[in-house]
C-alpha positions, 0 to 999 in steps of 0.5 A, spaced: 201 105 403 201 101 410 205 095 410 203 093 417 207 087 420 210 086 413 214 091 414 218 087 419 220 082 413 226 086 411 230 086 417 227 079 419 230 077 413 237 080 414 237 077 421 235 070 419 240 070 413 246 073 418 244 067 422 244 062 417 250 064 413 254 067 418 255 073 414 252 080 415 254 083 408 249 078 403 244 078 409 243 086 409 243 086 401 238 081 401 234 085 406 235 092 402 233 088 396 226 085 399 224 092 402 225 095 395 221 090 392 216 091 396 216 098 395 216 097 387 209 093 388 213 086 388 217 087 382 224 084 384 227 087 377 225 094 379 226 092 386 234 091 384 234 097 380 231 101 386 236 098 391 241 102 388 238 108 385 233 109 391 237 107 397 244 105 396 247 110 392 244 116 395 246 113 402 253 113 400 252 120 397 249 123 403 254 129 406 254 126 413 255 119 410 261 121 406 264 124 412 263 118 416 267 114 410 272 119 410 274 118 417 273 111 418 279 111 412 283 116 416 282 111 422 285 105 418 291 110 416 292 111 423 292 104 425 297 103 420 302 109 422 302 106 429 303 099 427 309 101 422 312 106 427 313 101 433 310 105 439 306 099 442 312 095 442 316 100 446 311 101 451 310 093 452 318 093 453 318 098 458 312 094 462 316 088 461 322 091 465 318 092 471 314 085 471 316 080 476 310 076 478 304 072 475 300 077 477 304 083 475 304 080 468 297 079 467 296 086 470 301 089 465 297 085 459 291 088 462 294 095 462 296 095 455 290 092 453 286 098 456 291 103 453 290 101 446 283 103 446 282 105 439 282 099 434 280 092 436 284 088 431 290 092 433 289 091 440 288 083 439 294 082 435 299 087 438 297 086 446 298 078 445 304 078 441 308 083 445 306 080 452 306 073 450 314 072 452 313 076 458 307 072 460 310 065 458 316 067 463 312 068 468 308 061 467 301 064 465 297 060 461 296 062 454 289 061 455 289 066 460 293 071 456 288 070 450 282 071 455 285 078 458 287 080 450 280 078 448 276 081 454 279 088 453 280 089 446 272 090 444 270 093 451 275 098 450 273 100 443 266 102 446 269 105 452 274 110 449 272 117 447 275 115 440 276 109 436 274 105 429 268 102 433 266 109 435 266 112 428 262 106 426 256 107 431 256 114 430 254 113 423 249 109 425 246 114 430 247 120 426 243 117 420 237 114 425 237 121 428 235 124 421 230 119 419 227 120 426 227 127 425 230 128 432 235 133 434 242 132 438 249 130 437 250 123 435 257 124 438 254 126 445 249 121 445 254 116 444 258 119 450 252 118 454 252 111 452 259 109 455 257 109 463 251 105 461 255 099 457 254 095 463 257 088 459 263 092 457 264 095 464 263 088 467 267 084 463 273 089 464 271 089 472 271 081 472 278 081 469 281 086 474 278 081 480 281 075 477 288 078 476 288 081 483 285 075 487 288 070 482 282 066 483 280 062 477 274 057 476 273 052 471 277 050 465 281 056 466 283 054 473 286 047 470 290 051 465 293 056 470 294 050 474 298 046 469 302 053 467 304 054 474 306 046 476 309 044 470 311 050 466 307 048 460 303 054 458 299 050 453 296 044 453 299 038 450 297 037 443 294 044 443 294 047 436 295 054 436 294 059 430 300 060 426 300 067 428 302 070 421 298 076 423 301 077 429 308 077 426 306 082 421 304 087 426 311 087 428 312 095 426 320 096 427 326 093 430 326 093 437 332 098 438 328 103 433 321 103 437 320 109 441 314 110 446 312 117 443 311 114 437 304 112 439 303 116 445 304 123 441 299 121 435 294 119 440 295 125 445 294 129 439 287 125 437 284 126 444 287 133 445 284 136 439 277 133 439 274 138 445 277 145 441 274 142 435 268 141 438 268 148 441 270 151 434 265 147 430 259 149 435 261 156 434 264 158 440 265 163 443 259 166 439 255 161 442 256 159 450 260 153 452 254 148 453 250 151 446 257 150 442 258 143 445 251 141 443 251 144 436 258 141 434 259 137 428 262 131 431 263 127 425 267 133 422 271 134 429 273 127 429 275 127 422 280 133 423 283 130 429 284 124 426 287 127 420 292 131 424 294 125 428 295 121 422 300 127 419 303 127 426 305 120 426 307 120 419 312 126 420 315 122 426 316 116 422 319 120 416 323 124 421 326 117 424 327 114 417 323 109 419 320 109 412 321 114 406 315 118 403 313 113 398 313 108 404 308 113 408 304 114 402 303 106 402 301 106 409 296 111 407 293 107 401 293 100 405 290 103 411 284 106 407 284 099 404 283 096 411 277 099 412 273 096 406 269 091 410 267 097 414 265 101 408 260 096 405 257 094 412 256 101 413 253 103 406 248 097 407 246 099 414 244 106 412 240 103 406 236 098 410 235 103 415 232 108 409 228 102 406 225 100 413 223 108 414 220 108 407 216 101 409 214 104 416 217 098 420 219 103 426 212 105 427 209 098 427 214 096 432 213 102 436 206 100 436 207 093 438 212 094 443 207 099 447 202 094 447 205 088 449 212 089 452 213 092 459 218 098 458 223 095 463 224 089 459 226 093 453 233 094 455 234 086 457 231 084 450 235 088 446 241 086 450 239 078 449 237 079 441 244 083 440 248 077 443 244 072 439 246 075 433 253 077 434 254 070 437 251 066 431 254 071 426 261 073 429 260 080 428 259 086 432 259 091 427 253 087 423 249 086 430 249 094 431 247 095 424 241 091 424 239 093 431 240 100 432 235 102 427 230 098 431 232 100 438 232 107 437 225 109 435 222 104 440 226 107 445 223 114 443 216 112 443 216 108 449 220 114 453 226 110 455 233 112 455 236 113 448 243 112 451 240 106 455 237 102 449 243 104 445 248 101 450 244 095 451 245 093 443 252 095 444 253 090 450 249 085 447 254 085 441 260 085 445 257 079 449 255 075 443 262 076 440 266 074 446 262 067 446 262 066 439 268 061 436 267 065 429 268 072 432 274 075 428 276 078 435 276 072 438 280 068 433 285 074 432 286 074 440 288 066 439 293 068 434 296 074 438 296 070 444 298 064 440 293 060 444 289 054 441 283 057 439 278 052 441 282 052 448 281 060 448 273 059 447 272 053 452 276 057 458 273 064 456 266 062 456 264 061 463 267 068 464 263 071 459 257 068 461 258 070 468 259 077 466 253 077 461 248 074 467 250 080 471 249 085 465 242 082 464 241 084 471 244 091 470 239 092 464 233 090 468 234 094 474 236 100 470 230 099 466 225 098 472 228 103 476 230 108 471 237 109 474 243 107 471 247 108 477 242 103 481 243 098 475 250 098 475 251 097 482 246 091 481 250 088 476 257 089 479 254 086 486 252 080 482 258 079 478 262 079 485 257 074 488 257 070 482 265 070 481 266 068 489 261 063 489 264 059 482 271 060 485 268 056 492 264 051 488 270 049 484 275 049 490 270 044 494 270 040 488 278 040 487 281 042 494 288 040 492 288 044 486 285 050 490 290 050 495 296 050 490 293 056 487 292 060 493 
């Protein structure tokens, strides 16, 4: 049975409810239920039964899905291990000993944010809390600290080779490949999207530009002027979050924190992936290229994460940071911490199965081929993803809704699959950076102990600047078919916009600009 335009109802309902409720879980479930009801001939009771029997339960029981859920849980455990062993504390302490200027304090914050690329919550809380005393001493405003923390956490989770975000997105890509009957490694497809994730690169590039030049504009310039001239790192009447989450992130006393407690597990995690890829791909029976192409990405990351967790726990036990019972508590708590990810992933897989049965992708492909210029598709994916993320405050939910739509359209219109995926990922991060209800934005305020509204207000002009450059980058990449040309166009636009905004601010506030320079 062909549902035609009605096949759009489940994903549209999910998007509308996500925007209205700002909660993606009930939105996704209602989308699944509506689709199952349509397939059951309009019977809502049968649709509810089929939602679980035909879609949700089979999605969880699939071998690939179970693999994804297990390594998501292991990543949660790894974050707990790194938190409890204090490796990031030790690295921050070593950095602080070498900081002697405002530029150095901001650069060190950026460097630590780039180093902690494997989990956004851990990044936001750890970097903010450990660098705050250093930036306060160097009279860097809390608003600037929160901006650097926020604009490195999410982008780095999608630009690093492994992270909680990577495994989540891999799960979505792998399921969609199966639904489309397409071949390929979900991990290699993800890796190919990294250079095309223009907004993430541009957001990081803008931070580097601002740190090196020490140029600011808009509300951030006023905040930095206040910190430099009065020593007040927060505005009068500011109401920073209590920061209890950040305090809970303090793993061990300073004298017991060691850099190797973070560096060794991460090195094990990253270092084991290439040989595991070759092993699961049948090397040396298969040649190198064939082995990488046929590798089991999910199993490889799962095993690498398991070994990294084991190494981290062993180091903590050896240093008597916790006993065996404490180690098991870390494991249980880490798995629990990923509960929200489990739920969203399960419902995302389920609505993907529902839309596949309804023929949503086929209808969208036909519609897109008839009315949308291929060069505009990446831009539209970016903008829609940004809108969903801004209004819901969740990048995860945005990816869950948009990737099952983006991939079939890209294949049918002969567009780069990696570019379409990157457009969705970039849009999700952009909307997340602009949204006052984003979890990472809130946690960045908490970690930096910055008034949340002040953080959103000062970061917004920078996020919009990078976002506009990102729109141009995706348009040029879609038009030219060259990622390099698109990236260069976006980078050029970013620099021009930053310089113009700085000059405009300087023209309006010459005294402040002279003081800053």
